[in-house]
C-alpha positions in Angstrom: 0.1 -0.2 0.2 1.5 3.4 -0.6 1.7 6.4 1.6 -1.5 8.2 -0.3 -3.8 5.2 0.6 -2.6 4.9 3.7 -2.9 8.5 4.2 -6.7 8.3 2.7 -7.6 5.1 5.4 -6.7 7.9 8.3 -9.1 9.9 7.0 -11.8 7.9 6.6 -10.6 7.2 10.5 -11.0 11.1 11.3 -14.1 11.4 9.7 -15.5 8.2 10.8 -14.1 9.1 14.7 -15.8 13.5 14.6 -18.7 12.3 13.8 -19.1 9.2 16.8 -17.5 12.6 19.6 -20.3 14.3 18.5 -22.9 11.5 19.3 -20.9 11.3 22.6 -21.2 15.0 22.8 -24.8 14.7 22.1 -25.3 12.2 24.4 -23.0 14.1 27.6 -25.5 17.1 26.7 -28.4 15.6 28.5 -26.9 14.0 31.5 -25.4 17.8 32.1 -29.4 18.8 31.6 -30.8 15.7 33.7 -27.7 16.8 36.4 -28.9 20.2 36.3 -31.9 18.9 37.4 -31.4 16.8 39.9 -28.4 19.4 41.0 -26.0 17.2 41.0 -22.7 18.2 40.5 -20.9 17.7 37.5 -17.1 16.7 38.0 -17.5 12.7 38.4 -13.5 11.8 39.1 -14.6 8.4 40.2 -16.8 7.9 37.2 -13.4 8.8 34.7 -11.6 6.3 36.5 -14.3 3.7 36.2 -14.0 4.9 32.2 -10.3 4.9 31.5 -10.4 1.1 33.4 -12.0 -0.2 31.0 -11.0 1.2 28.1 -7.0 0.0 29.8 -8.8 -4.0 29.8 -10.2 -3.8 26.2 -7.2 -2.5 24.6 -5.3 -4.7 22.7 -3.6 -2.0 20.4 -0.9 0.4 20.4 -1.9 2.7 22.4 -0.5 2.9 25.5 -2.3 2.8 28.8 -0.7 6.6 29.1 -1.8 7.1 26.3 -5.5 6.7 27.0 -5.4 8.2 29.7 -4.1 11.6 27.4 -6.7 11.5 24.9 -9.9 10.8 27.1 -8.8 12.9 30.0 -9.0 15.9 27.4 -12.2 14.3 26.0 -13.9 14.6 29.3 -12.3 18.0 29.8 -14.6 18.9 26.6 -17.9 17.6 27.9 -17.8 18.7 31.1 -17.0 22.0 29.5 -20.7 21.1 27.6 -22.5 20.0 30.5 -21.2 23.0 32.5 -18.3 25.6 31.9 -16.5 25.7 34.7 -13.5 27.8 36.4 -10.7 25.9 38.2 -8.4 27.2 40.6 -4.5 26.9 40.1 -1.5 28.3 42.2 0.7 29.9 39.6 1.9 31.2 37.7 1.0 30.4 34.5 3.3 27.7 33.4 3.4 26.1 37.0 3.8 22.5 37.8 0.1 22.9 38.7 -1.0 24.5 35.7 0.3 21.6 34.0 -1.3 19.3 36.5 -4.8 21.7 36.0 -5.0 20.7 32.6 -3.8 17.2 33.1 -7.2 16.5 34.2 -9.4 20.1 33.3 -8.3 20.1 29.9 -6.6 22.8 27.5 -10.4 24.0 27.4 -10.6 25.3 31.1 -11.0 28.2 32.4 -8.6 29.1 34.9 -8.0 30.7 37.4 -4.4 31.8 38.6 -3.5 32.9 42.2 -0.8 33.5 43.6 -0.9 31.8 46.7 -2.3 28.5 48.0 -4.3 30.8 50.2 -6.0 32.0 47.9 -6.8 28.9 45.9 -8.8 28.1 49.5 -10.1 30.9 49.1 -11.4 31.1 45.2 -13.5 27.8 45.7 -14.3 28.8 49.8 -16.8 31.5 48.0 -17.4 30.3 44.8 -15.9 32.2 42.4 -14.5 29.3 41.7 -15.5 25.5 41.4 -12.6 23.3 42.1 -9.0 24.4 42.6 -5.8 22.3 42.4 -2.7 22.6 44.5 0.6 20.5 45.7 0.1 18.7 48.9 3.5 16.8 48.5 6.5 16.2 46.6 8.4 12.3 46.4 11.9 14.3 46.8 10.5 16.8 49.3 7.9 16.4 51.4 4.6 17.7 52.4 3.5 21.2 51.7 2.3 22.8 55.1 0.7 25.7 53.6 -2.3 23.6 52.5 -2.5 20.6 54.8 -2.0 23.5 57.3 -5.5 24.5 55.2 -7.4 21.3 54.8 -7.3 21.7 59.2 -8.9 25.6 59.1 -11.1 25.4 55.9 -14.1 23.8 55.0 -13.2 21.9 51.4 -13.3 18.3 50.2 -10.9 16.9 49.1 -12.5 15.9 45.1 -9.3 13.6 43.8 -6.1 13.6 43.8 -3.6 13.1 40.8 -0.3 12.5 40.3 2.3 14.6 38.1 6.2 12.9 37.8 8.7 16.0 37.0 10.7 16.9 34.7 12.7 20.0 34.1 14.0 21.2 30.7 17.0 24.0 30.3 15.9 27.0 28.2 18.1 29.3 26.5 18.2 31.3 23.1 21.9 31.1 23.5 23.1 29.5 20.5 25.3 27.2 22.3 26.8 26.2 26.2 29.5 28.4 26.2 27.4 31.4 26.0 25.3 31.1 28.4 26.1 32.7 31.4 23.5 33.2 34.2 20.6 30.5 34.3 17.5 31.5 36.7 15.2 29.1 38.1 13.1 28.1 41.2 15.8 27.0 44.3 13.9 23.7 44.7 14.4 23.6 40.9 18.6 23.9 41.2 18.5 21.9 43.7 16.6 19.2 42.1 18.9 19.7 39.3 21.6 19.6 41.1 24.1 16.3 39.1 23.2 17.6 35.5 24.7 21.6 36.5 27.7 20.4 37.5 28.2 18.2 35.0 27.5 21.0 31.9 28.8 24.3 34.4 31.3 25.6 36.2 29.5 27.7 38.7 32.3 30.2 38.3 31.9 30.9 35.1 28.2 30.5 35.1 25.8 32.7 38.0 22.9 30.9 39.3 20.3 32.8 40.6 17.0 31.9 42.0 13.4 33.8 41.2 9.3 32.9 42.4 8.7 31.2 39.7 10.0 28.3 37.0 8.2 30.5 34.7 9.2 34.1 36.0 12.4 31.9 34.8 11.3 30.7 31.4 10.2 34.3 31.0 13.7 36.3 32.2 16.3 33.9 29.4 13.2 34.2 26.6 14.5 38.6 26.6 18.7 37.4 27.6 20.1 35.8 24.9 23.2 35.1 27.5 20.8 33.5 29.9 19.4 29.7 30.7 15.9 29.1 32.5 15.3 26.0 34.3 11.6 24.8 33.9 8.7 23.2 33.0 7.7 22.2 29.4 4.7 24.3 29.9 6.7 27.2 30.4 9.0 26.2 27.5 5.6 25.9 25.3 3.9 29.5 26.5 7.3 31.4 26.3 8.6 30.0 22.9 11.6 30.2 24.2 14.0 27.0 22.6 14.6 24.2 24.8 18.8 22.2 25.0 18.5 19.5 27.0 15.1 17.6 28.2 14.8 15.2 31.8 17.8 16.9 33.4 16.9 16.2 36.4 18.6 14.1 39.7 15.5 11.5 39.9 13.7 10.5 37.3 11.0 9.3 40.0 9.9 13.1 40.9 6.4 13.3 41.7 4.0 15.9 42.9 0.9 15.0 44.5 -1.5 17.6 43.7 -5.9 17.5 44.7 -8.2 18.8 43.5 -10.2 20.9 46.5 -14.5 21.3 45.9 -16.8 22.7 48.7 -19.4 20.3 49.2 -18.1 17.5 47.8 -18.7 13.8 47.9 -18.1 11.1 45.9 -19.7 7.8 45.2 -17.8 5.2 46.5 -15.4 2.4 44.5 -13.2 -0.7 45.1 -10.3 1.5 44.9 -10.5 4.7 47.8 -8.6 6.3 49.9 -10.4 8.9 52.9 -8.2 12.2 54.1 -9.2 13.0 57.5 -8.0 15.6 60.6 -7.1 13.9 63.7 -7.1 16.7 67.1 -6.8 13.5 69.3 -7.6 14.6 73.4 -4.7 14.5 76.0 -1.5 13.7 72.3 0.5 14.1 75.4 -0.4 11.3 77.2 1.6 8.1 77.1 -0.4 5.6 74.6 -2.7 8.3 72.2 -1.7 8.0 69.5 -0.6 4.4 69.6 -4.4 2.9 71.2 -5.3 5.2 68.3 -3.9 3.8 65.3 -3.9 0.2 66.4 -8.1 0.8 65.9 -7.3 0.5 61.9 -5.0 -2.3 62.2 -7.8 -4.3 64.2 -9.5 -3.7 61.7 -7.8 -4.6 59.0 -7.5 -0.8 57.2 -3.8 -0.2 55.8 -3.1 3.6 56.7 -0.5 5.4 53.7 -0.4 8.6 55.8 0.7 10.5 58.8 1.8 13.4 59.6 2.1 15.8 62.2 0.9 19.8 62.9 2.4 21.9 65.6 -1.6 23.2 67.1 -0.2 26.6 67.5 -2.7 27.1 71.1 -0.6 29.4 72.7 2.2 28.4 74.7 1.1 25.0 74.2 3.3 22.1 72.1 0.5 20.1 71.2 -0.9 18.5 67.7 -2.6 17.6 65.4 -2.6 14.9 62.2 -3.0 14.0 58.6 -4.2 10.5 58.3 -5.0 8.6 55.0 -5.8 5.3 54.6 -7.3 3.3 51.8 -11.2 3.1 51.9 -14.1 4.8 52.1 -15.7 6.5 54.8 -19.7 4.7 54.3 -17.1 1.6 55.5 -18.9 0.0 57.9 -15.3 -0.6 59.8 -14.2 3.0 58.8 -17.2 4.5 60.5 -17.3 2.8 62.9 -13.7 5.1 63.7 -15.6 7.9 62.4 -18.1 7.3 65.1 -16.1 6.5 68.0 -13.9 10.1 67.5 -16.8 11.6 66.7 -16.0 15.4 67.8 -12.0 15.2 67.4 -11.6 13.3 63.8 -12.6 15.6 60.6 -13.4 14.0 57.0 -11.6 15.7 54.7 -13.1 13.8 51.6 -12.7 9.7 50.6 -11.8 9.8 46.2 -10.6 7.3 44.1 -6.3 6.3 44.9 -4.2 6.7 42.2 -0.9 5.5 43.5 
């Protein structure tokens, strides 16, 4: 078969795909009308994950799991915008990894609100200026994001979903060669996470490393200076149009950040792959055995704890603390419900949602 014949077949398939996608969107529109009539939530991450798992199980072709996910997450995003356009707030600036995380779930066509702080993202969802908020909660190299965890305790929002993003850094510059680069801009954490590459390719006595507020800002600065470079995300490089000299320059290819999607008065339908997050304000935390007895209740019921972080209570001069706790299962599960009821008044439920790891 010659090239022209193959291209004709591709064109025919594209035409068929367009017809099928429009049929899907007609059904989506009907779903949106029913949801609005019932005043139910448009964004259903557990339903989206159910569809993805079904398609991955059916797949026997060349498409990889990540390829199927990328295609269908964009279809889901377009579908949600047809059902009911919803504004999504994220921790900026534009081109940040949080921006990349938000687009991975809400699509390139989403309406976004770029905000300067994690608190402002929480506030925008709490006041209804945004339907959802996307914030980082932990990085597997640097640990938790304290501000996010503290605000989960302070604010009355729920976790609608979690997502994991592999963190890859690029070196971008308009310089013709590496020897022309005199300055490299980036965020301090990016310098740390790309230290091996920097030692191998640059002499710190010749090249100045200048920390800035964000990798997005670094890309913008480098775009305006021909002897400068920046370490930034691929989305920042795309937005600024600056050439990429090296991809994936991070020390570890296992660098991942977990993000939370926040909603107000949000509750998912239970699935068989859920995770639950709570805040535990245990009484008499300075007394021997309080934490042990609390954790033993999970062990006795066969509930797998996946995370526990202590945070200072900041109550006057007291050195008390509270706990950020995560475990497998849904809050509607009988065993979990028992624990929640036993400690009523001391536990704050933050959400039960599909476990992504």
